[in-house]
MOPAC internal coordinates of N, CA, C and O (Angstrom, degrees):
PM7 1SCF
backbone

  N    0.0000 0     0.00 0     0.00 0    0    0    0
  C    1.4478 1     0.00 0     0.00 0    1    0    0
  C    1.5255 1   108.40 1     0.00 0    2    1    0
  O    1.2310 1   120.17 1   -46.12 1    3    2    1
  N    1.3127 1   117.28 1   133.88 1    3    2    1
  C    1.4565 1   120.82 1  -173.35 1    5    3    2
  C    1.5263 1   113.49 1   -74.59 1    6    5    3
  O    1.2310 1   119.81 1   145.98 1    7    6    5
  N    1.3222 1   117.96 1   -34.02 1    7    6    5
  C    1.4612 1   118.28 1   176.70 1    9    7    6
  C    1.5323 1   108.71 1  -134.75 1   10    9    7
  O    1.2310 1   120.80 1   -92.14 1   11   10    9
  N    1.3403 1   116.08 1    87.86 1   11   10    9
  C    1.4647 1   121.58 1  -176.14 1   13   11   10
  C    1.5345 1   111.82 1   -72.69 1   14   13   11
  O    1.2310 1   121.28 1   -11.86 1   15   14   13
  N    1.3224 1   115.15 1   168.14 1   15   14   13
  C    1.4635 1   119.45 1   173.81 1   17   15   14
  C    1.5182 1   107.67 1   -68.92 1   18   17   15
  O    1.2310 1   121.12 1   -47.76 1   19   18   17
  N    1.3156 1   115.46 1   132.24 1   19   18   17
  C    1.4569 1   122.48 1  -176.40 1   21   19   18
  C    1.5254 1   109.19 1  -127.46 1   22   21   19
  O    1.2310 1   120.78 1   -31.45 1   23   22   21
  N    1.3110 1   116.11 1   148.55 1   23   22   21
  C    1.4637 1   122.85 1   174.22 1   25   23   22
  C    1.5208 1   106.49 1  -108.98 1   26   25   23
  O    1.2310 1   120.36 1   -46.26 1   27   26   25
  N    1.3340 1   116.92 1   133.74 1   27   26   25
  C    1.4597 1   120.27 1   179.99 1   29   27   26
  C    1.5185 1   111.40 1  -147.69 1   30   29   27
  O    1.2310 1   120.95 1   -22.91 1   31   30   29
  N    1.3172 1   115.79 1   157.09 1   31   30   29
  C    1.4642 1   122.51 1   179.22 1   33   31   30
  C    1.5213 1   109.56 1  -107.97 1   34   33   31
  O    1.2310 1   120.61 1   -49.18 1   35   34   33
  N    1.3335 1   116.44 1   130.82 1   35   34   33
  C    1.4550 1   120.72 1   173.89 1   37   35   34
  C    1.5245 1   108.31 1   -82.00 1   38   37   35
  O    1.2310 1   119.70 1   -61.70 1   39   38   37
  N    1.3317 1   118.17 1   118.30 1   39   38   37
  C    1.4666 1   119.64 1   179.31 1   41   39   38
  C    1.5333 1   112.20 1   -69.48 1   42   41   39
  O    1.2310 1   120.13 1   160.76 1   43   42   41
  N    1.3206 1   117.36 1   -19.24 1   43   42   41
  C    1.4715 1   120.24 1  -179.89 1   45   43   42
  C    1.5210 1   112.38 1   -80.17 1   46   45   43
  O    1.2310 1   120.29 1   139.32 1   47   46   45
  N    1.3299 1   117.05 1   -40.68 1   47   46   45
  C    1.4646 1   120.46 1  -175.28 1   49   47   46
  C    1.5204 1   113.80 1  -109.83 1   50   49   47
  O    1.2310 1   120.13 1   172.94 1   51   50   49
  N    1.3353 1   117.36 1    -7.06 1   51   50   49
  C    1.4621 1   123.16 1  -177.31 1   53   51   50
  C    1.5360 1   110.64 1    59.74 1   54   53   51
  O    1.2310 1   120.78 1  -146.03 1   55   54   53
  N    1.3289 1   116.12 1    33.97 1   55   54   53
  C    1.4585 1   123.72 1  -179.61 1   57   55   54
  C    1.5244 1   109.09 1  -104.97 1   58   57   55
  O    1.2310 1   120.70 1   -41.76 1   59   58   57
  N    1.3432 1   116.27 1   138.24 1   59   58   57
  C    1.4517 1   121.36 1   176.37 1   61   59   58
  C    1.5285 1   107.66 1   -92.38 1   62   61   59
  O    1.2310 1   120.75 1   -54.40 1   63   62   61
  N    1.3337 1   116.17 1   125.60 1   63   62   61
  C    1.4569 1   122.07 1  -178.78 1   65   63   62
  C    1.5234 1   110.41 1  -115.78 1   66   65   63
  O    1.2310 1   120.79 1   -27.45 1   67   66   65
  N    1.3482 1   116.09 1   152.55 1   67   66   65
  C    1.4596 1   122.97 1   172.34 1   69   67   66
  C    1.5229 1   107.72 1  -129.42 1   70   69   67
  O    1.2310 1   120.82 1   -37.95 1   71   70   69
  N    1.3144 1   116.04 1   142.05 1   71   70   69
  C    1.4576 1   121.10 1   177.84 1   73   71   70
  C    1.5133 1   110.28 1   175.09 1   74   73   71
  O    1.2310 1   120.99 1    -0.69 1   75   74   73
  N    1.3174 1   115.71 1   179.31 1   75   74   73
  C    1.4643 1   120.82 1   177.08 1   77   75   74
  C    1.5262 1   109.07 1   -73.77 1   78   77   75
  O    1.2310 1   120.96 1   -38.09 1   79   78   77
  N    1.3162 1   115.76 1   141.91 1   79   78   77
  C    1.4594 1   119.87 1  -178.18 1   81   79   78
  C    1.5189 1   110.51 1  -145.40 1   82   81   79
  O    1.2310 1   121.50 1   -19.69 1   83   82   81
  N    1.3133 1   114.74 1   160.31 1   83   82   81
  C    1.4631 1   121.29 1   175.93 1   85   83   82
  C    1.5245 1   107.67 1  -134.36 1   86   85   83
  O    1.2310 1   120.11 1   -19.18 1   87   86   85
  N    1.3347 1   117.39 1   160.82 1   87   86   85
  C    1.4608 1   119.76 1   178.10 1   89   87   86
  C    1.5342 1   111.01 1   -57.92 1   90   89   87
  O    1.2310 1   121.17 1   -41.55 1   91   90   89
  N    1.3250 1   115.36 1   138.45 1   91   90   89
  C    1.4607 1   121.86 1   179.44 1   93   91   90
  C    1.5234 1   108.44 1   -87.65 1   94   93   91
  O    1.2310 1   120.35 1   -57.89 1   95   94   93
  N    1.3282 1   116.93 1   122.11 1   95   94   93
  C    1.4698 1   120.91 1  -178.20 1   97   95   94
  C    1.5241 1   110.34 1   -65.76 1   98   97   95
  O    1.2310 1   120.70 1   -45.23 1   99   98   97
  N    1.3023 1   116.26 1   134.77 1   99   98   97
  C    1.4553 1   121.70 1   176.58 1  101   99   98
  C    1.5156 1   114.15 1    90.37 1  102  101   99
  O    1.2310 1   119.91 1   177.53 1  103  102  101
  N    1.3259 1   117.78 1    -2.47 1  103  102  101
  C    1.4606 1   120.79 1   179.01 1  105  103  102
  C    1.5298 1   108.82 1  -138.65 1  106  105  103
  O    1.2310 1   120.30 1   -88.31 1  107  106  105
  N    1.3192 1   117.03 1    91.69 1  107  106  105
  C    1.4679 1   121.04 1  -177.33 1  109  107  106
  C    1.5309 1   111.69 1   -54.89 1  110  109  107
  O    1.2310 1   120.89 1   -48.77 1  111  110  109
  N    1.3208 1   115.91 1   131.23 1  111  110  109
  C    1.4604 1   120.88 1   178.36 1  113  111  110
  C    1.5218 1   114.51 1    86.19 1  114  113  111
  O    1.2310 1   119.89 1   167.41 1  115  114  113
  N    1.3366 1   117.81 1   -12.59 1  115  114  113
  C    1.4661 1   121.42 1  -179.77 1  117  115  114
  C    1.5270 1   109.91 1   -87.37 1  118  117  115
  O    1.2310 1   121.04 1   -31.38 1  119  118  117
  N    1.3336 1   115.61 1   148.62 1  119  118  117
  C    1.4610 1   121.73 1   179.46 1  121  119  118
  C    1.5278 1   109.30 1  -120.94 1  122  121  119
  O    1.2310 1   121.00 1   -27.49 1  123  122  121
  N    1.3400 1   115.68 1   152.51 1  123  122  121
  C    1.4621 1   121.97 1   179.14 1  125  123  122
  C    1.5245 1   108.62 1  -125.36 1  126  125  123
  O    1.2310 1   120.39 1   -51.58 1  127  126  125
  N    1.3422 1   116.86 1   128.42 1  127  126  125
  C    1.4571 1   120.44 1   177.47 1  129  127  126
  C    1.5219 1   108.89 1   -64.96 1  130  129  127
  O    1.2310 1   120.88 1   -39.45 1  131  130  129
  N    1.3368 1   115.92 1   140.55 1  131  130  129
  C    1.4661 1   120.48 1  -173.73 1  133  131  130
  C    1.5240 1   112.64 1  -116.26 1  134  133  131
  O    1.2310 1   118.98 1  -165.56 1  135  134  133
  N    1.2598 1   119.54 1    14.44 1  135  134  133
  C    1.4595 1   122.04 1  -179.29 1  137  135  134
  C    1.5064 1   109.31 1  -176.47 1  138  137  135
  O    1.2310 1   121.37 1    36.71 1  139  138  137
  N    1.3175 1   114.98 1  -143.29 1  139  138  137
  C    1.4572 1   120.27 1  -179.45 1  141  139  138
  C    1.5185 1   109.61 1   -66.95 1  142  141  139
  O    1.2310 1   120.94 1   -45.60 1  143  142  141
  N    1.3116 1   115.80 1   134.40 1  143  142  141
  C    1.4594 1   120.77 1   173.96 1  145  143  142
  C    1.5251 1   107.30 1  -121.82 1  146  145  143
  O    1.2310 1   120.97 1   -30.34 1  147  146  145
  N    1.3108 1   115.75 1   149.66 1  147  146  145
  C    1.4531 1   121.58 1  -173.96 1  149  147  146
  C    1.5186 1   110.57 1  -118.44 1  150  149  147
  O    1.2310 1   120.62 1   -40.99 1  151  150  149
  N    1.3358 1   116.42 1   139.01 1  151  150  149
  C    1.4593 1   122.01 1   174.82 1  153  151  150
  C    1.5188 1   107.55 1   -74.45 1  154  153  151
  O    1.2310 1   120.19 1   -66.40 1  155  154  153
  N    1.3281 1   117.24 1   113.60 1  155  154  153
  C    1.4564 1   122.60 1  -179.53 1  157  155  154
  C    1.5313 1   110.69 1  -120.25 1  158  157  155
  O    1.2310 1   120.66 1  -156.56 1  159  158  157
  N    1.3267 1   116.34 1    23.44 1  159  158  157
  C    1.4636 1   121.31 1  -174.48 1  161  159  158
  C    1.5249 1   112.10 1   -54.18 1  162  161  159
  O    1.2310 1   120.04 1   124.04 1  163  162  161
  N    1.3232 1   117.53 1   -55.96 1  163  162  161
  C    1.4644 1   120.35 1  -176.29 1  165  163  162
  C    1.5237 1   111.81 1   -63.59 1  166  165  163
  O    1.2310 1   120.34 1   136.85 1  167  166  165
  N    1.3345 1   116.95 1   -43.15 1  167  166  165
  C    1.4553 1   120.33 1  -179.43 1  169  167  166
  C    1.5278 1   111.54 1   -65.07 1  170  169  167
  O    1.2310 1   120.52 1   138.97 1  171  170  169
  N    1.3276 1   116.62 1   -41.03 1  171  170  169
  C    1.4631 1   120.52 1  -179.70 1  173  171  170
  C    1.5273 1   110.95 1   -65.71 1  174  173  171
  O    1.2310 1   120.36 1   134.87 1  175  174  173
  N    1.3294 1   116.93 1   -45.13 1  175  174  173
  C    1.4629 1   119.97 1   179.90 1  177  175  174
  C    1.5219 1   111.53 1   -64.26 1  178  177  175
  O    1.2310 1   120.22 1   139.49 1  179  178  177
  N    1.3448 1   117.18 1   -40.51 1  179  178  177
  C    1.4611 1   120.35 1   178.37 1  181  179  178
  C    1.5272 1   110.62 1   -64.02 1  182  181  179
  O    1.2310 1   119.96 1   138.07 1  183  182  181
  N    1.3267 1   117.69 1   -41.93 1  183  182  181
  C    1.4648 1   121.35 1   179.63 1  185  183  182
  C    1.5304 1   110.99 1   -64.26 1  186  185  183
  O    1.2310 1   120.37 1   137.10 1  187  186  185
  N    1.3288 1   116.89 1   -42.90 1  187  186  185
  C    1.4665 1   120.32 1   179.03 1  189  187  186
  C    1.5259 1   110.33 1   -65.31 1  190  189  187
  O    1.2310 1   120.14 1   137.79 1  191  190  189
  N    1.3329 1   117.33 1   -42.21 1  191  190  189
  C    1.4645 1   120.39 1   179.42 1  193  191  190
  C    1.5285 1   110.56 1   -60.88 1  194  193  191
  O    1.2310 1   120.24 1   133.57 1  195  194  193
  N    1.3228 1   117.15 1   -46.43 1  195  194  193
  C    1.4635 1   120.74 1   179.39 1  197  195  194
  C    1.5251 1   111.00 1   -63.42 1  198  197  195
  O    1.2310 1   120.55 1   139.40 1  199  198  197
  N    1.3328 1   116.56 1   -40.60 1  199  198  197
  C    1.4700 1   120.98 1   177.69 1  201  199  198
  C    1.5283 1   110.27 1   -61.03 1  202  201  199
  O    1.2310 1   120.42 1   134.76 1  203  202  201
  N    1.3242 1   116.80 1   -45.24 1  203  202  201
  C    1.4651 1   120.71 1  -177.16 1  205  203  202
  C    1.5234 1   111.76 1   -68.15 1  206  205  203
  O    1.2310 1   119.91 1   144.76 1  207  206  205
  N    1.3398 1   117.79 1   -35.24 1  207  206  205
  C    1.4635 1   120.12 1   176.90 1  209  207  206
  C    1.5261 1   109.40 1   -62.50 1  210  209  207
  O    1.2310 1   120.14 1   134.34 1  211  210  209
  N    1.3316 1   117.34 1   -45.66 1  211  210  209
  C    1.4730 1   120.39 1   179.54 1  213  211  210
  C    1.5256 1   111.60 1   -67.82 1  214  213  211
  O    1.2310 1   120.67 1   145.40 1  215  214  213
  N    1.3244 1   116.32 1   -34.60 1  215  214  213
  C    1.4674 1   121.20 1  -179.45 1  217  215  214
  C    1.5227 1   110.68 1   -66.95 1  218  217  215
  O    1.2310 1   120.52 1   143.93 1  219  218  217
  N    1.3395 1   116.62 1   -36.07 1  219  218  217
  C    1.4654 1   124.18 1   175.27 1  221  219  218
  C    1.5278 1   114.15 1    55.77 1  222  221  219
  O    1.2310 1   120.60 1  -136.67 1  223  222  221
  N    1.3162 1   116.46 1    43.33 1  223  222  221
  C    1.4560 1   120.85 1   170.68 1  225  223  222
  C    1.5305 1   108.68 1  -152.96 1  226  225  223
  O    1.2310 1   120.57 1     8.83 1  227  226  225
  N    1.2893 1   116.52 1  -171.17 1  227  226  225
  C    1.4627 1   121.44 1  -179.97 1  229  227  226
  C    1.5275 1   108.29 1  -105.81 1  230  229  227
  O    1.2310 1   120.89 1   -54.10 1  231  230  229
  N    1.3232 1   115.91 1   125.90 1  231  230  229
  C    1.4621 1   121.71 1   177.29 1  233  231  230
  C    1.5315 1   107.94 1   -91.58 1  234  233  231
  O    1.2310 1   120.15 1   -54.33 1  235  234  233
  N    1.3110 1   117.32 1   125.67 1  235  234  233
  C    1.4640 1   122.59 1   179.54 1  237  235  234
  C    1.5248 1   108.53 1  -101.15 1  238  237  235
  O    1.2310 1   121.05 1   -56.49 1  239  238  237
  N    1.3432 1   115.60 1   123.51 1  239  238  237
  C    1.4615 1   121.35 1  -178.28 1  241  239  238
  C    1.5289 1   108.12 1  -119.01 1  242  241  239
  O    1.2310 1   119.59 1   -71.60 1  243  242  241
  N    1.3401 1   118.38 1   108.40 1  243  242  241
  C    1.4632 1   120.38 1   179.78 1  245  243  242
  C    1.5278 1   111.46 1   -70.47 1  246  245  243
  O    1.2310 1   120.99 1   -38.92 1  247  246  245
  N    1.3190 1   115.71 1   141.08 1  247  246  245
  C    1.4665 1   121.98 1   176.82 1  249  247  246
  C    1.5226 1   109.07 1  -102.77 1  250  249  247
  O    1.2310 1   120.12 1   -22.74 1  251  250  249
  N    1.3380 1   117.38 1   157.26 1  251  250  249
  C    1.4729 1   120.10 1  -178.46 1  253  251  250
  C    1.5282 1   113.90 1   -58.37 1  254  253  251
  O    1.2310 1   120.12 1   152.53 1  255  254  253
  N    1.3367 1   117.38 1   -27.47 1  255  254  253
  C    1.4679 1   119.82 1  -177.52 1  257  255  254
  C    1.5242 1   113.07 1   -86.69 1  258  257  255
  O    1.2310 1   120.49 1  -175.28 1  259  258  257
  N    1.3517 1   116.67 1     4.72 1  259  258  257
  C    1.4581 1   120.29 1   176.83 1  261  259  258
  C    1.5259 1   113.99 1    98.44 1  262  261  259
  O    1.2310 1   119.75 1   164.01 1  263  262  261
  N    1.3191 1   118.09 1   -15.99 1  263  262  261
  C    1.4630 1   119.75 1   176.67 1  265  263  262
  C    1.5317 1   108.58 1   -73.60 1  266  265  263
  O    1.2310 1   120.84 1   -13.15 1  267  266  265
  N    1.3253 1   115.99 1   166.85 1  267  266  265
  C    1.4647 1   120.98 1  -177.65 1  269  267  266
  C    1.5236 1   109.11 1  -131.06 1  270  269  267
  O    1.2310 1   120.73 1   -48.39 1  271  270  269
  N    1.3311 1   116.21 1   131.61 1  271  270  269
  C    1.4615 1   121.26 1   174.02 1  273  271  270
  C    1.5219 1   107.49 1   -87.06 1  274  273  271
  O    1.2310 1   120.23 1   -48.41 1  275  274  273
  N    1.3391 1   117.17 1   131.59 1  275  274  273
  C    1.4576 1   123.12 1   174.54 1  277  275  274
  C    1.5208 1   106.55 1  -105.23 1  278  277  275
  O    1.2310 1   120.17 1   -64.47 1  279  278  277
  N    1.3303 1   117.28 1   115.53 1  279  278  277
  C    1.4579 1   121.69 1  -176.55 1  281  279  278
  C    1.5166 1   109.53 1  -112.96 1  282  281  279
  O    1.2310 1   121.28 1   -50.82 1  283  282  281
  N    1.3486 1   115.16 1   129.18 1  283  282  281
  C    1.4568 1   120.90 1  -176.88 1  285  283  282
  C    1.5185 1   108.63 1  -152.51 1  286  285  283
  O    1.2310 1   119.87 1   -29.92 1  287  286  285
  N    1.3164 1   117.85 1   150.08 1  287  286  285
  C    1.4636 1   122.02 1   175.16 1  289  287  286
  C    1.5206 1   109.00 1  -134.16 1  290  289  287
  O    1.2310 1   121.11 1   -44.02 1  291  290  289
  N    1.3257 1   115.48 1   135.98 1  291  290  289
  C    1.4516 1   122.28 1   178.54 1  293  291  290
  C    1.5198 1   109.05 1  -128.14 1  294  293  291
  O    1.2310 1   120.56 1   -32.15 1  295  294  293
  N    1.3233 1   116.53 1   147.85 1  295  294  293
  C    1.4601 1   121.29 1   173.78 1  297  295  294
  C    1.5231 1   107.77 1   -99.72 1  298  297  295
  O    1.2310 1   120.60 1   -50.62 1  299  298  297
  N    1.3170 1   116.45 1   129.38 1  299  298  297
  C    1.4562 1   122.11 1   179.18 1  301  299  298
  C    1.5242 1   108.59 1  -118.36 1  302  301  299
  O    1.2310 1   120.17 1   -35.65 1  303  302  301
  N    1.3290 1   117.28 1   144.35 1  303  302  301
  C    1.4573 1   120.79 1   176.21 1  305  303  302
  C    1.5205 1   110.00 1   -68.09 1  306  305  303
  O    1.2310 1   120.78 1   -38.50 1  307  306  305
  N    1.3338 1   116.11 1   141.50 1  307  306  305
  C    1.4617 1   121.11 1   177.47 1  309  307  306
  C    1.5246 1   108.81 1   -73.63 1  310  309  307
  O    1.2310 1   120.76 1   -39.22 1  311  310  309
  N    1.3275 1   116.16 1   140.78 1  311  310  309
  C    1.4713 1   120.14 1   177.32 1  313  311  310
  C    1.5311 1   108.30 1   -83.98 1  314  313  311
  O    1.2310 1   120.72 1   -46.10 1  315  314  313
  N    1.3139 1   116.23 1   133.90 1  315  314  313
  C    1.4677 1   120.65 1  -178.52 1  317  315  314
  C    1.5119 1   111.41 1   -89.98 1  318  317  315
  O    1.2310 1   120.10 1   180.00 1  319  318  317

C-alpha cells in the first residue's frame, strides 16, 4: 500500500494522530499525513497501558541522544 495508516505525535500539541501517510521528501524515515487525520491520543494511551500491564515488565526505548525511556504500567487498587 502506497500510503498506509500511520500513527504520529504532534510536537506542537502533544496529540497522537492516526491517518494515511506517505514518506516525506527530504527527510529519511519521516512521514507526512496525506488527508484526514484523527486524534487517537486517549485510545492509544489506553491500549499501550493495557498492553504493558499484560506484558508485566519494563520496556526500554532508546532515544537518539543516548538516554533511555523506561515504560511500565501497574494496576493499583482504588482507595475508598
